[in-house]
C-alpha positions as CSV (number, residue, x, y, z in Angstrom):
1,M,186.3,67.0,138.8
2,K,186.5,63.5,137.8
3,N,188.4,62.4,134.7
4,S,185.3,61.3,133.1
5,N,183.7,64.7,133.5
6,K,186.9,66.3,132.3
7,L,186.8,64.2,129.1
8,K,183.1,65.1,128.5
9,D,184.2,68.8,129.0
10,L,187.0,68.4,126.6
11,Q,184.9,66.8,124.0
12,M,182.3,69.6,124.3
13,T,185.0,72.3,124.0
14,I,186.4,70.7,120.8
15,A,183.0,70.1,119.2
16,R,182.2,73.8,119.5
17,M,185.2,74.8,117.5
18,P,185.2,75.0,113.6
19,L,186.7,72.0,111.9
20,Q,189.5,74.0,110.5
21,Q,190.4,75.3,114.0
22,C,190.4,71.7,115.3
23,C,193.1,70.8,112.7
24,V,195.3,73.9,113.4
25,T,195.0,74.4,117.2
26,V,193.7,71.0,118.8
27,L,195.7,68.3,117.1
28,P,199.1,69.6,118.1
29,E,198.0,69.5,121.7
30,F,197.8,65.7,121.5
31,G,200.7,65.2,119.1
32,V,198.6,63.5,116.5
33,K,198.4,64.1,112.7
34,W,195.3,64.9,110.7
35,R,195.6,61.8,108.5
36,E,195.3,59.6,111.6
37,V,192.3,61.5,112.9
38,F,190.8,61.4,109.3
39,R,191.2,57.7,109.1
40,A,189.8,57.1,112.6
41,V,186.6,59.2,111.8
42,R,186.1,57.2,108.6
43,L,186.6,53.8,110.3
44,A,184.1,54.9,112.9
45,R,181.6,55.8,110.1
46,L,181.1,59.3,111.4
47,P,180.6,62.5,109.5
48,M,183.5,64.7,109.1
49,T,182.7,67.3,111.7
50,A,184.4,68.9,114.7
51,A,182.0,66.8,117.0
52,S,183.3,63.5,115.4
53,V,187.0,64.7,115.7
54,A,186.2,65.4,119.3
55,R,184.7,62.0,119.9
56,V,187.7,60.2,118.3
57,L,190.3,62.3,120.2
58,T,188.7,61.8,123.6
59,R,188.5,58.1,123.1
60,H,192.3,58.1,122.0
61,I,193.4,60.0,125.1
62,A,191.1,58.5,127.7
63,K,193.7,56.1,129.0
64,S,196.9,57.9,128.0
65,L,196.7,61.1,129.9
66,E,197.2,61.9,133.5
67,A,194.7,64.1,135.3
68,H,197.0,67.1,135.5
69,E,197.8,66.9,131.8
70,L,194.2,66.7,130.9
71,N,193.5,69.8,133.0
72,D,196.3,71.7,131.3
73,I,195.1,70.9,127.8
74,L,191.5,71.5,128.6
75,A,192.3,75.0,129.9
76,R,194.5,75.8,126.9
77,L,191.9,74.8,124.3
78,K,189.2,76.7,126.3
79,L,191.5,79.9,126.0
80,K,191.9,79.2,122.2
81,L,188.1,78.8,121.9
82,V,187.5,82.0,124.0
83,A,190.0,84.0,121.6
84,S,187.7,82.9,118.5
85,Q,184.4,83.4,120.2
86,N,182.0,86.3,119.6
87,R,181.7,87.1,123.4
88,M,181.3,90.3,125.5
89,W,184.3,92.0,126.9
90,H,184.7,94.8,129.5
91,V,187.5,97.3,129.2
92,V,189.5,98.1,132.4
93,N,192.2,100.7,132.6
94,M,195.1,99.9,135.0
95,S,197.1,102.4,137.0
96,E,200.1,102.8,139.5
97,Q,202.4,100.4,138.0
98,H,204.5,98.6,140.7
99,T,206.4,96.0,138.5
100,A,208.1,96.6,135.3
101,G,210.3,94.2,133.4
102,P,210.6,92.1,130.2
103,I,207.3,91.0,128.8
104,T,208.5,87.3,128.5
105,E,209.3,87.2,132.2
106,L,206.0,88.7,133.0
107,I,204.1,86.1,131.0
108,E,206.2,83.3,132.6
109,T,205.5,84.3,136.1
110,L,201.9,85.4,135.7
111,P,200.1,82.2,136.6
112,E,202.1,81.7,139.8
113,V,201.6,85.3,141.0
114,I,197.8,85.1,140.4
115,E,197.6,81.7,142.2
116,N,199.5,83.2,145.2
117,N,197.3,86.3,145.3
118,L,194.2,84.1,145.4
119,K,195.5,81.8,148.1
120,K,195.2,84.6,150.6
121,G,192.1,85.7,152.5
122,K,188.7,84.0,152.0
123,H,190.0,82.0,149.0
124,R,192.5,80.0,151.0
125,F,190.3,77.0,151.1
126,T,190.0,76.8,147.2
127,R,192.6,76.0,144.6
128,P,193.0,78.4,141.8
129,E,193.7,77.1,138.4
130,V,195.4,79.6,136.0
131,Q,196.3,79.2,132.3
132,T,197.8,81.7,130.0
133,N,198.2,81.6,126.2
134,L,199.8,84.3,123.8
135,I,197.5,84.4,120.8
136,G,198.6,86.9,118.2
137,D,199.2,90.3,119.9
138,L,197.0,89.4,122.9
139,L,197.7,87.5,126.1
140,Y,194.6,85.4,127.2
141,I,194.3,84.4,130.8
142,S,191.8,82.1,132.4
143,V,191.2,82.0,136.2
144,Q,189.0,79.5,138.0
145,L,188.7,78.7,141.8
146,V,188.0,74.9,142.5
147,S,187.6,72.9,145.6
148,D,187.1,69.1,146.3
149,T,183.4,69.6,145.9
150,K,182.7,72.2,143.3
151,E,184.1,74.5,140.6
152,G,183.6,78.2,140.4
153,S,182.9,80.2,137.3
154,T,185.9,81.0,135.0
155,L,187.2,84.5,134.5
156,Y,188.7,85.2,131.2
157,V,191.2,88.1,130.5
158,A,192.6,89.5,127.3
159,T,195.4,92.0,127.4
160,P,198.0,93.4,125.1
161,P,201.3,92.7,127.0
162,G,203.1,95.8,128.3
163,E,200.0,98.0,128.1
164,S,197.9,99.4,131.0
165,V,194.5,98.0,129.6
166,A,192.9,94.7,129.9
167,L,189.5,93.2,128.9
168,F,187.5,90.9,131.2
169,S,184.7,88.6,130.6
170,T,182.8,89.8,133.5
171,L,183.4,92.6,136.2
172,S,181.7,90.7,139.0
173,M,184.6,88.7,140.1
174,S,186.4,91.5,142.0
175,A,188.9,89.2,143.8
176,Q,190.0,87.4,140.8
177,I,190.2,90.8,138.8
178,K,192.4,92.3,141.5
179,A,194.7,89.3,141.5
180,C,195.1,89.6,137.8
181,V,195.7,93.4,137.9
182,D,198.4,92.9,140.5
183,A,200.1,90.1,138.6
184,L,200.1,92.3,135.5
185,G,202.0,94.8,137.5
186,Y,199.5,97.4,138.6
187,R,197.9,98.4,142.0
188,K,194.6,99.9,140.8
189,Y,192.1,99.5,138.0
190,E,189.1,101.5,136.9
191,D,186.1,100.3,134.8
192,A,186.2,102.2,131.5
193,K,182.4,101.8,131.1
194,L,183.1,100.3,127.6
195,H,182.1,96.8,126.5
196,G,181.6,95.0,123.2
197,K,182.4,91.9,121.3
198,D,185.3,93.1,119.1
199,I,188.6,93.5,121.0
200,P,190.4,95.6,118.4
201,S,187.5,98.0,118.2
202,L,187.4,98.4,122.1
203,L,191.2,99.0,122.2
204,R,190.8,101.7,119.5
205,I,188.0,103.4,121.2
206,N,189.8,103.3,124.6
207,D,193.1,104.6,123.1
208,R,192.7,106.6,119.7
209,A,196.3,106.0,119.0
210,W,195.9,102.3,119.1
211,S,195.9,101.9,115.3
212,G,196.8,103.8,112.2
213,M,193.2,104.7,111.6
214,A,193.3,107.5,114.3
215,Q,193.5,110.3,111.6
216,N,189.9,109.4,110.6
217,L,188.8,110.4,114.1
218,A,190.6,113.7,114.4
219,S,187.8,116.1,113.5
220,V,184.2,116.3,112.1
221,P,184.4,117.7,108.5
222,D,182.0,120.6,107.6
223,Y,178.7,119.6,105.9
224,A,178.6,121.3,102.5
225,P,176.5,119.3,100.0
226,K,177.1,119.6,96.4
227,P,176.3,117.6,93.2
228,I,178.5,114.5,92.8
229,L,179.6,112.8,89.6
230,T,178.5,109.2,89.7
231,Y,178.6,106.3,87.3
232,N,175.0,107.0,86.2
233,G,175.4,110.8,85.9
234,I,175.3,113.7,88.2
235,D,173.6,113.2,91.6
236,Y,171.7,116.3,92.7
237,T,169.9,114.5,95.5
238,N,172.9,114.7,97.9
239,R,172.5,111.0,98.6
240,T,176.0,110.2,97.3
241,Y,177.4,113.3,99.0
242,D,175.7,112.2,102.4
243,A,177.1,108.7,102.1
244,E,180.6,110.0,101.5
245,Y,180.3,112.5,104.2
246,I,179.4,109.9,106.8
247,E,182.2,107.7,105.4
248,N,184.7,110.5,106.2
249,I,183.2,111.0,109.7
250,L,183.3,107.3,110.7
251,G,186.3,106.4,108.7
252,P,186.7,103.3,106.4
253,D,186.8,100.9,109.4
254,P,184.7,102.3,112.1
255,P,184.9,100.6,115.5
256,L,182.3,97.8,116.1
257,L,179.9,98.2,118.9
258,T,176.7,96.3,119.5
259,D,174.9,98.7,121.8
260,L,175.0,102.4,122.6
261,T,172.9,104.3,125.3
262,I,172.6,108.0,125.1
263,K,171.1,110.2,127.8
264,T,170.5,113.9,127.3
265,S,168.4,116.9,128.5
266,K,167.1,119.5,126.2
267,P,164.6,122.4,126.6
268,F,161.0,121.8,125.5
269,F,160.7,123.1,121.8
270,D,158.2,125.9,122.9
271,A,159.2,127.5,126.1
272,S,155.9,129.4,126.3
273,M,154.2,126.2,126.8
274,L,156.6,124.4,129.0
275,S,159.7,126.1,130.5
276,K,161.4,122.8,131.5
277,N,164.1,120.6,130.2
278,I,163.1,117.3,128.7
279,N,165.1,114.2,129.7
280,M,165.5,111.6,127.0
281,K,167.1,108.2,126.8
282,I,167.9,106.5,123.6
283,T,169.3,103.0,123.3
284,L,170.6,101.6,120.1
285,K,171.1,97.8,119.8
286,S,172.5,96.3,116.6
287,E,175.1,93.9,115.3
288,N,177.1,96.9,114.2
289,V,175.9,100.4,115.5
290,A,178.1,102.3,113.0
291,E,176.7,100.5,110.0
292,T,173.0,100.8,111.2
293,L,173.6,104.7,111.5
294,K,175.0,104.7,107.9
295,S,172.1,102.7,106.6
296,W,169.5,105.1,108.2
297,V,171.3,108.0,106.4
298,V,171.1,106.1,103.0
299,K,167.3,105.5,103.6
300,G,166.7,109.0,104.5
301,A,165.7,108.2,108.0
302,L,168.6,110.1,109.6
303,A,170.2,113.4,108.7
304,P,174.0,113.2,108.1
305,T,174.4,116.1,110.4
306,S,172.7,114.1,113.3
307,E,174.2,114.3,116.7
308,F,174.5,110.7,116.6
309,F,177.6,110.9,114.5
310,H,179.1,113.5,116.5
311,I,178.7,111.3,119.6
312,F,180.0,108.2,117.9
313,H,182.9,110.2,116.5
314,N,184.0,111.1,120.1
315,I,182.8,107.9,121.8
316,K,184.7,106.6,124.8
317,S,181.9,104.5,126.4
318,N,178.7,102.7,125.6
319,N,176.9,105.0,128.0
320,I,176.8,108.6,127.0
321,S,175.4,111.5,129.0
322,R,175.1,114.6,126.8
323,N,174.2,118.1,128.1
324,I,172.5,120.8,126.1
325,D,175.8,122.9,126.2
326,D,177.9,119.9,124.9
327,T,179.4,120.8,121.4
328,D,181.8,117.8,121.0
């Protein structure tokens, strides 16, 4: 890609960030101070927005950076943007570890190993571009195959270093995924059939011991409604009890999922009329499935003993197949 196109891409990437993130993560990449950028934006008579900062910065670096420097900065900034975005992630469990060593050494050698893996086979005529960035407790990786005439889509990876789990932005790039899994020290990987936009929630669902909230998921409490003393008196309607009961099932910070599909098979309610099982499929889509279920209980649209809560309590995937004999 020509430098002019790279500069446009860089400007668009910075413009998509919140202004505060620009100050914290972008400016150090170029070695400039906020007061200098602030002055340049005011002199250009532009509004104080991320788009204005992006425009000023790209003008500043247009003639001062070499192509490879520009590529590296652009890739790092895209990773920082990915880490802050509300995007879909797919969980993959890795197995058969073949390499173990210090995490710092793994992070340092990761780009080279991924590049070498992708230079084999059908990808030998393309040039892999790999960037890594440790942001908080997660290592973010970007992998892109480029040639002299075109650029492929970018695969983004997030993984807690030293753990046998990784999250991928897509599962369709099998060659890139295999290269990343191998570079992380494993031979095999398996789709966990779990996806979502909140990485901590996905890690907690995939491994219940991931956080200190695991005790809230240990068992479903018995439903025994009783009058509850509230600020306005005694609640005999069971609404307060139901709300507290659901809170105990889901915990104070339930995992955030945006969709859930449940398939089940149950006998027809009157066997004398129809002696067959009825197949049902229910799909829930929401900004937060747990909060939606809780709100339905408060409104009286869903019983607190509904199987939905038992299913969510034991959830390991976005796609649940539940048989009539299931009791979990």
